C-alpha positions in Angstrom: 101.1 148.1 9.4 103.3 149.0 12.4 102.0 151.6 14.9 102.5 152.6 18.4 102.2 149.5 20.6 101.9 147.0 17.8 103.9 145.5 15.0 103.5 143.0 12.1 106.5 141.1 10.7 107.0 138.4 8.1 110.3 136.8 7.1 111.8 133.9 5.3 113.9 131.5 7.2 116.6 129.1 5.9 119.3 127.0 7.4 121.8 124.3 6.9 121.9 121.1 8.9 125.5 119.9 9.5 126.4 116.3 10.4 127.6 117.3 13.9 125.8 114.8 16.0 127.0 111.2 16.6 125.4 108.7 14.3 127.2 105.7 15.8 126.1 105.7 19.4 125.9 102.2 21.0 125.1 100.7 24.3 125.9 97.2 25.7 123.4 95.6 23.2 125.0 97.2 20.2 124.4 100.2 17.9 121.2 102.2 18.8 118.5 102.4 16.1 118.8 105.4 13.7 115.9 107.4 15.3 117.7 107.3 18.7 121.0 108.7 17.3 121.9 112.3 18.1 122.6 113.0 14.4 122.0 111.5 11.0 125.5 111.9 9.7 124.2 113.7 6.7 124.0 117.3 5.5 120.5 118.8 5.1 118.6 122.0 4.9 115.5 123.7 6.1 113.4 126.5 4.6 110.2 128.3 5.6 108.4 131.5 6.4 107.4 133.0 9.8 105.0 135.8 10.6 104.3 137.7 13.9 101.7 140.1 15.0 102.5 141.7 18.4 100.7 144.2 20.6 101.7 145.4 24.1 99.4 142.7 25.7 99.6 139.7 23.3 101.4 138.2 20.4 100.5 135.7 17.7 103.1 133.8 15.6 102.7 131.4 12.8 105.3 129.5 10.6 105.5 126.9 8.0 108.8 124.9 7.5 110.2 122.1 5.5 113.3 120.1 6.5 115.2 117.4 4.6 118.5 115.6 5.1 120.8 113.7 2.7 121.8 110.1 2.9 124.6 108.8 5.1 125.7 105.1 5.3 122.6 104.1 3.3 120.2 105.9 5.7 118.1 109.0 5.1 115.7 110.4 7.7 112.2 111.3 6.4 111.6 114.9 5.4 109.6 117.0 7.9 106.8 119.5 7.0 105.6 121.5 9.9 102.9 124.2 10.6 103.0 126.0 13.9 100.8 128.6 15.6 101.5 130.3 19.0 99.6 132.7 21.1 101.3 134.5 24.0 99.4 136.7 26.5 101.1 138.9 29.0 100.0 137.7 32.5 102.3 140.1 34.5 102.6 143.0 34.9 98.9 143.6 34.2 99.5 147.4 33.7 102.6 148.7 31.9 104.5 151.5 33.8 107.8 153.3 33.4 110.9 151.3 32.7 111.3 147.9 31.3 110.3 145.3 33.9 110.2 141.5 33.4 107.3 140.1 31.6 105.5 136.8 32.3 103.5 135.4 29.4 101.1 132.5 29.2 101.7 130.5 26.0 99.5 128.2 24.0 101.1 126.7 20.9 99.9 124.1 18.3 102.1 122.1 15.9 101.0 120.0 13.0 104.0 117.8 11.9 104.2 115.4 8.9 107.3 113.2 8.7 108.0 111.2 5.6 109.2 107.7 5.8 112.9 107.1 6.5 114.8 105.3 3.7 117.4 102.6 4.2 119.5 101.4 1.3 117.0 103.0 -1.2 113.9 101.4 0.4 111.2 103.0 2.6 111.3 102.0 6.3 107.7 100.8 6.9 107.6 101.7 10.6 108.6 105.3 10.2 107.0 108.6 9.5 103.4 109.8 10.0 101.4 112.8 11.1 101.2 114.3 14.6 99.2 117.2 16.0 100.3 118.7 19.3 99.0 121.4 21.7 101.5 122.9 24.1 100.6 125.1 27.1 103.5 126.9 28.7 105.0 130.0 30.4 107.6 132.4 29.2 109.6 134.9 31.4 111.1 137.7 29.2 113.7 140.2 30.6 116.0 142.7 28.9 118.8 140.2 28.8 117.3 136.7 28.6 114.2 134.6 28.0 113.3 131.6 30.2 110.5 129.3 29.0 108.9 125.9 29.7 106.1 124.0 28.0 104.6 120.6 27.8 103.8 119.3 24.3 100.7 117.0 24.4 99.8 114.9 21.4 96.2 115.4 20.2 96.4 113.2 17.2 99.0 110.7 16.0 98.6 108.9 12.7 101.9 107.1 12.5 103.0 104.5 9.9 103.2 100.9 11.1 104.9 100.7 14.5 106.6 104.1 14.3 107.3 105.7 17.7 104.5 107.7 19.2 104.9 110.4 21.8 103.1 110.5 25.2 104.3 114.0 26.0 107.4 116.2 25.4 108.6 118.6 28.0 110.5 121.6 26.7 112.6 124.1 28.7 114.6 126.9 27.1 117.0 129.7 27.8 117.9 132.4 25.3 120.2 135.4 25.8 121.1 138.4 23.8 124.7 138.9 22.8 125.7 142.5 22.8 
């Protein structure tokens, strides 16, 4: 259903999670708890589907993903199922002209995230996992060569298991570039 000034895309996505982050980080009190480690030490994978509808003035994206990791040293992080929706509206320039200028978009994103319980030595970790719903307002600057973006992710609902960690807010900044 593509036409002049608009496009619809849908695509599968898949990935491999490699055990590249440290899973043994410690401070003066000893080894940090597993949720604070940079990595799980295990291989994993993710799969999902993403769809985008874009016009010259706005864009809507939605995706559904599932991510799971294996076990390392008796520990396995809980699997994560996620639904995301994002609406971007071009704030500047208001009117399109000749050439390809920079574009500034206002962004509103929502994320529904369900995390399964972690497992340690074959048993569920009681204070892990749960369901969270976030809303994230932000800005995105798009140029021919890069994208610069920032957003604050605000929890609307958090139904966590036991004393699992809860989020107050999450601040995201990003930079993407095209390799030619």
